[in-house]
C-alpha positions in Angstrom: 22.7 245.2 111.4 20.4 245.2 108.4 17.9 242.3 108.7 15.1 241.0 106.5 12.3 238.9 108.0 10.2 237.0 105.6 6.7 236.1 107.0 4.6 238.2 109.3 3.0 235.4 111.4 3.6 234.9 115.1 7.4 234.2 114.7 8.1 236.7 111.9 6.1 239.7 113.2 7.4 239.4 116.8 10.9 238.7 115.5 10.8 241.8 113.3 9.7 244.0 116.2 12.2 242.5 118.7 15.2 242.7 116.2 14.3 246.3 115.5 14.0 247.1 119.2 17.5 245.6 119.7 18.8 248.5 117.4 18.9 246.8 114.0 17.4 248.1 110.8 14.7 245.6 109.9 12.3 245.2 107.1 9.4 242.6 107.4 8.1 241.0 104.2 4.9 239.4 103.4 3.0 238.7 100.0 -0.3 239.7 101.7 -0.8 243.4 100.8 -3.8 243.9 103.1 -1.9 242.4 106.0 1.1 244.7 105.4 -1.2 247.7 105.1 -2.8 246.9 108.4 0.5 246.4 110.2 1.7 249.7 109.0 -1.4 251.4 110.3 -1.0 249.7 113.7 -3.6 247.0 113.3 -1.9 243.8 114.3 -3.1 240.6 112.6 -2.5 238.6 115.8 -3.0 239.3 119.5 0.2 239.3 121.5 0.6 241.4 124.7 2.9 244.4 123.9 3.3 243.7 120.2 1.3 246.6 118.9 3.2 249.1 121.0 6.6 247.5 120.1 5.8 247.6 116.3 4.5 251.2 116.5 7.5 252.4 118.4 10.1 251.0 116.0 8.2 252.1 112.9 8.2 255.6 114.4 11.9 255.6 115.1 12.5 254.1 111.6 14.1 251.0 112.8 11.3 248.8 111.4 9.4 248.9 108.1 7.2 246.5 106.2 6.9 245.7 102.4 5.6 243.2 99.9 8.7 243.8 97.8 10.9 240.9 98.7 13.6 241.5 96.1 14.3 245.1 97.5 14.3 243.8 101.1 16.7 241.0 100.4 19.2 243.2 98.4 19.4 245.7 101.2 19.9 243.2 103.9 22.9 241.3 105.4 20.9 238.6 107.2 17.6 237.1 106.0 15.3 235.2 108.4 12.9 232.8 106.9 9.8 232.8 109.2 7.0 231.2 107.0 4.5 228.6 108.1 5.2 224.9 108.0 1.8 223.4 108.7 1.2 219.6 108.9 0.3 217.9 105.7 -2.1 215.1 105.3 0.4 212.5 106.2 1.6 214.4 109.3 4.8 215.5 107.7 5.5 219.3 107.7 4.5 221.1 104.5 7.6 222.9 103.3 6.3 224.4 100.2 6.5 228.0 101.6 10.1 227.4 102.6 11.1 226.2 99.2 9.4 229.1 97.4 11.0 231.7 99.6 14.5 230.0 99.1 14.1 230.3 95.3 12.9 233.9 95.5 15.9 234.8 97.7 18.3 233.2 95.3 17.0 235.0 92.3 17.6 238.4 93.8 20.8 238.0 95.9 23.4 240.5 95.0 26.2 239.9 97.4 27.0 237.8 100.4 24.0 236.9 102.6 23.3 234.8 105.7 19.9 233.0 105.1 18.6 231.9 108.5 15.8 229.4 108.7 13.8 230.2 111.9 10.7 228.3 110.8 10.3 224.9 112.4 11.6 222.4 109.9 12.3 218.7 109.8 15.9 217.3 109.7 17.6 218.0 106.4 15.5 221.0 105.4 18.3 223.6 105.8 20.5 221.5 103.7 17.8 221.5 100.9 17.5 225.2 101.2 21.3 225.5 100.6 21.0 223.2 97.6 18.1 225.2 96.2 19.8 228.5 96.5 23.2 227.2 95.1 21.4 225.6 92.2 20.2 229.1 91.1 23.2 231.3 92.1 26.0 228.9 91.4 29.3 230.0 93.1 28.6 233.7 93.2 27.4 235.5 95.2 28.6 233.6 98.2 26.0 232.8 101.0 25.6 230.7 104.2 22.5 229.0 105.5 22.1 228.9 109.2 19.5 227.2 111.3 18.3 229.3 114.3 15.1 227.8 115.7 12.7 229.9 117.9 11.6 228.8 121.3 8.8 231.3 122.0 5.5 230.8 123.9 2.6 232.6 122.4 1.3 235.2 124.8 4.8 235.6 126.2 6.9 235.9 123.0 8.4 239.3 123.6 9.4 238.4 127.1 10.8 235.1 125.9 12.8 236.8 123.0 14.5 239.1 125.5 15.1 236.5 128.2 15.7 233.4 126.2 17.2 230.3 127.9 19.4 229.6 125.0 20.2 230.5 121.4 20.7 227.5 119.1 22.6 228.2 116.0 23.4 225.4 113.4 25.6 225.9 110.4 28.5 224.7 108.2 30.3 228.0 108.1 31.7 229.8 111.2 31.3 233.0 109.3 27.6 232.5 109.0 27.2 231.3 112.6 29.1 234.3 113.9 26.9 236.7 112.0 23.8 235.3 113.7 25.6 235.3 117.1 26.2 239.0 116.7 22.5 239.6 116.7 21.9 237.8 119.9 25.2 238.6 121.7 23.7 241.4 123.9 21.4 238.9 125.6 24.2 237.1 127.3 22.3 233.7 126.9 24.1 230.5 126.4 24.8 229.7 122.7 24.6 226.2 121.3 26.7 226.0 118.1 26.1 222.7 116.2 25.5 221.3 112.7 22.4 222.0 110.7 20.7 218.7 111.5 21.3 218.8 115.2 19.8 222.3 115.3 16.7 221.2 113.5 16.4 218.2 115.9 16.8 220.4 119.0 13.7 222.3 118.2 11.5 219.2 117.7 13.0 217.2 120.5 12.4 220.2 122.9 8.7 220.5 122.0 8.2 216.8 122.0 9.7 216.6 125.5 7.4 219.2 126.9 4.5 217.5 125.2 5.6 214.3 127.0 5.6 216.1 130.3 2.1 217.2 129.7 0.8 213.8 128.7 2.6 212.2 131.5 1.0 214.4 134.3 -2.4 214.0 132.5 -1.9 210.1 132.8 -1.0 210.6 136.5 -4.1 212.8 136.8 -6.2 209.8 135.5 -4.8 207.5 138.1 -5.3 210.2 140.8 -9.0 210.5 139.9 -9.5 206.8 140.4 -7.2 206.5 143.4 -8.4 209.4 145.4 -5.3 211.4 145.1 -4.8 215.1 144.0 -2.6 215.6 140.9 -2.0 219.2 142.0 -0.3 218.0 145.1 1.4 215.3 143.2 2.8 217.7 140.6 4.0 220.2 143.2 5.9 217.3 144.9 7.5 216.2 141.6 8.2 219.7 140.5 10.4 220.5 143.5 12.8 217.9 142.4 15.5 219.9 140.5 15.8 217.0 138.0 12.1 217.4 137.0 11.1 221.0 137.5 7.6 222.3 137.9 6.9 223.7 134.4 4.6 221.7 132.1 3.3 219.6 135.0 -0.2 221.0 134.9 -3.0 218.5 134.4 -5.7 219.6 132.1 -7.2 219.1 128.7 -3.9 218.4 127.0 -1.6 220.4 124.7 -2.8 222.3 121.6 -1.9 225.2 119.5 -0.1 225.7 116.2 3.3 224.2 117.4 3.2 221.2 119.9 0.7 219.0 118.0 2.4 219.7 114.7 5.9 219.3 115.9 5.3 216.1 117.8 3.5 214.6 114.7 6.3 215.8 112.5 9.0 214.3 114.7 7.1 211.0 114.8 6.9 211.1 111.0 10.7 211.7 111.0 11.3 208.6 113.1 9.1 206.5 110.8 11.0 207.8 107.8 14.1 206.6 109.5 12.6 203.2 110.0 12.2 203.7 113.8 8.9 203.4 115.6 9.0 206.2 118.3 6.6 204.4 120.6 6.8 206.8 123.5 5.9 209.7 121.1 3.0 207.7 119.7 1.7 207.2 123.2 2.1 210.9 124.0 -0.2 211.8 121.0 -2.7 209.2 122.0 -2.9 210.4 125.6 -3.5 213.9 124.4 -6.3 213.0 122.1 -8.0 210.9 124.9 -7.7 213.7 127.5 -10.5 215.8 125.9 -12.9 212.8 125.6 -12.3 212.0 129.3 -13.4 215.6 130.1 -16.6 215.3 128.0 -17.3 211.8 129.5 -17.2 213.5 133.0 -19.8 216.0 131.9 -22.0 213.3 130.5 -21.7 211.2 133.5 -22.9 214.1 135.7 -25.9 214.9 133.5 -26.7 211.5 132.0 -28.0 212.9 128.7 -26.5 216.0 127.2 -28.9 216.5 124.4 -30.4 220.1 124.3 -28.7 221.1 127.5 -27.4 224.7 127.7 -23.7 224.9 128.8 -21.5 227.9 129.1 -17.9 227.6 128.0 -15.2 230.0 129.0 -12.3 229.9 126.7 -11.8 229.4 122.9 -8.1 230.1 122.5 -5.6 227.2 122.7 -4.1 229.0 125.7 -4.2 232.3 127.6 -2.8 235.6 126.2 -3.5 234.7 122.6 -6.2 234.8 120.0 -4.8 231.7 118.2 -7.3 228.9 117.9 -5.2 226.5 115.8 -5.5 223.0 117.2 -7.2 224.5 120.2 -8.3 221.9 122.7 -11.0 224.2 123.8 -12.4 224.2 120.2 -12.2 220.4 120.1 -14.0 220.0 123.4 -16.8 222.3 122.1 -17.2 220.2 119.0 -17.5 217.1 121.1 -20.1 218.8 123.3 -22.0 219.9 120.2 -21.8 216.3 118.9 -23.7 215.4 122.0 -26.4 217.8 121.3 -25.3 220.6 123.7 -26.2 224.1 123.0 -23.0 226.3 123.8 -22.7 229.7 125.1 -19.1 230.7 124.3 -17.0 233.4 125.9 -13.4 234.2 125.3 -11.4 237.4 126.1 -10.0 237.8 122.6 -10.4 234.7 120.4 -14.1 234.9 119.4 -13.5 236.2 115.8 -11.0 233.4 115.0 -13.2 230.8 116.8 -16.2 231.5 114.6 -14.1 230.6 111.6 -13.5 227.1 113.2 -16.9 226.5 114.8 -19.4 228.4 112.9 -22.6 229.5 114.6 -25.0 226.4 114.6 -25.7 225.6 118.2 -23.3 228.2 119.6 -24.0 231.6 120.9 -21.0 233.9 121.3 -21.3 236.4 124.0 -19.0 239.3 125.0 -19.8 239.2 128.7 -19.0 236.2 131.0 -22.0 236.7 133.2 -24.3 236.8 130.1 -22.8 233.4 129.1 -23.7 231.6 132.3 -27.1 233.2 132.8 -29.6 230.3 132.8 -26.9 227.8 131.7 -27.0 224.3 133.3 -23.1 224.2 133.8 -19.9 226.1 133.2 -16.9 224.5 131.5 -13.6 226.3 131.7 -11.5 225.4 128.7 -8.8 228.0 128.4 -6.6 229.1 131.4 -7.2 232.9 131.1 -6.2 234.5 134.4 -9.1 236.8 134.0 -11.5 233.8 134.7 -10.0 233.4 138.2 -11.0 237.0 139.0 -14.6 236.8 138.2 -17.4 237.1 140.8 -18.4 233.5 141.5 -21.1 234.4 143.9 -22.7 236.1 141.0 -22.0 233.3 138.6 -23.6 230.9 141.1 -26.8 233.0 141.2 -27.0 233.1 137.4 -26.4 229.5 136.6 -29.4 227.2 136.6 -27.3 224.5 138.3 -24.2 225.5 140.3 -21.8 223.1 138.5 -18.4 223.9 137.2 -16.1 221.6 135.2 -12.7 223.1 135.3 -10.7 221.7 132.5 -7.6 223.8 133.4 -7.6 223.5 137.2 -7.4 227.3 137.6 -9.9 227.7 140.4 -9.7 227.2 144.1 -11.6 224.0 144.8 -12.3 224.7 148.4 -13.6 228.2 147.5 -15.9 226.8 144.9 -17.2 224.2 147.3 -17.7 226.8 150.0 -19.8 228.8 147.6 -21.9 225.6 147.0 -20.7 224.6 143.6 -20.3 221.0 142.4 -16.8 221.4 141.3 -15.0 219.0 139.0 -11.4 219.4 138.2 -8.9 217.2 136.3 -7.0 214.6 138.2 -8.3 215.6 141.7 -9.8 212.5 143.0 -9.6 213.6 146.6 -12.2 216.4 146.2 -15.4 215.9 148.2 -18.3 216.2 146.0 -21.4 218.2 146.7 -24.8 219.1 145.2 -25.4 215.6 144.0 -22.1 215.2 142.2 -21.1 211.8 141.1 
C-alpha cells in the first residue's frame, strides 16, 4: 500500500519505518529541511533502539523515502497518516494548530480518494473537525474518509510495541475507510476495536489516564508504606499477581513524566471540565504526581539538614530509560528542585545530555560522560531515571569515590540488601521496612 506519514517525531518517524518494514511504500513528510536531510543520511533526530537500522534498511530497499514536498507525497498515496505534535497549551488543552494546518494542506492537494488517518493524540471531536476542514475545501469531490487510529507506543520500545501491539483501535464513519486501515495492520493478528471517531479518541486518553492513575495510586501506597514500615515492592508484587490488577505500572518512584502521560491526563481533565464535569479522581492523580518529586527532595533535605552548596551526583536526565526525550522529565524537575536548594549537580545520562542542557542550562550543573566521574567526591548519589545500565555499575567503586556512601534511589532499581551490605545508607521510595545504616534518619 502507498502510505504518506506527515510528521517525523517519535510517532511519525517510527511509524514510517515500521509501515515500510511491513512491505508498504512509505514517504515521510516534514517541513524541516535540515531534519529530513539528517534522516536521509542516517542521522536520527531521536534516540530509539533499532530505529536507525530500520530506517536505513528500508531506505536502501526503496520501501521508505522522506521529503518536504507534502503535495507530491499526498497525491501519490492512498492513506495519509497525520502524526504531528499536539502539545499542551497554556490552559492545559491540546494545541491543535499543527493538525488544522496539515488538514488544510492535505485538502488543497487531494487528487482522488484518500483515507486521512489521525494518529496524533487529539481531544474528542478533533477528527470530525478535520473532516469539516477538508470538506470545506474540496467539497463533494474528490471523496475521502477520516479515520482515527491512535498509537499506544512506549518510547524506548516503540518498534517492539508496533510489531506486538495489544490492540488496534480504528474509529470512523465509513466502513470503506476503516477497512483500508485494517488492511495495514491485518498481518499482526491483533484484536481490532472498530468504533466511532469520538470513542476512538477517548480510548487513547482513557488508556493513558488509567495507567497514570495506577502510578499515582502505587506512589500513594508507597507514602503509607514508608510511614507504616511496610515495603511497597512487596505490596506491588502481591497486588500485581491478581489477574484483575496486573503488575505493570505498579512501580513506586518519582511519578510519571514524558511527552504523553502528563499532557494527555491534563487534556482529558480539560475535556471533562469542558463538559461541565469535575473529574476529581484525575485531579488527584495529577496532584499526587506533582507531590512525588517534592517528597523525594524532602528526603534528601531531611538526611543532610541543609543542602546549600552540597555536591550531589544525579544519574538520569531522560524521562525514562531507552530514550533521549526530556520533555516533562521528572528527573529534570527533581534537579531543578535540588538546584533551588543550592545543590551543585553532577549529571550523567546514557544518551539525554544534549537535550537536557537545553532544559537545564549549565549554571550549577556539571555534565559528565562517565558515571564514576560524576560520583567522585560527591556527597550523595540520586538515581532519577531507570536505566538498566545503572544497575550494572561497580558499586564498590562508587562507594570508594563518594564522599558519603549515600544513595537516594528514586526509581527503586537497586537491590537494597546489596547496597546495605556494601555499607551504603540506601533510601528508596515507599520502602519503610529497610533498616537504615550509616547515620540515616
